[in-house]
C-alpha angles and dihedrals in degrees: 000000000000126000120246112264093236090055090049089054093047091048091046092054089049092049090053089060105265111159104230100167113148113252092358102064139354112308119209118229133173118254165214087093111074108207118216093234147086104034096219107060144143115212116199115202130174115234111183117260144187095306123208112015097193134051090242092061090234101120118054130192121204132173123228132183123223109203114190119197125190137196120282116284095009108102092154092057092053092046091049091051092049090049092048091052090048091050091048093053095043094047090051090055088061099044117011109048141136098045137154117243120177090339092308122117108229109199100180147328122217136170120264104212129335128349126272112324129195119250119221112290120243108209091199092057099034094199118126121222131195127192136195133175125224137184117227116198116204136174141062 
């Protein structure tokens, strides 16, 4: 039985050293649902992707979104966390892959488009969110 792709991504980020302790750091949760609490949160959501990258259907590319939300009135904190996650994933692509996560061979992760970008601000909520899209390449 294979592990859900979103769980593989969450476990990969944890294996790379992301601090996801509840209330102390930036927990990782599966999307697309964005829970109201806690304030500091990283939501991982699958978003399609290029699909099989070889004729043999052995290497698969999928896109995921990392949505980073910070505490009210701290846009710099949210931006810093989003940049740290971005740096963690991009540095791993140069030094740590391939690696096995939950029985899945992860060959690389790279950014699809620009770096973390702010989402529209909700004055009633006052929490800042940044999002960035990545491609994860899995398979043998």
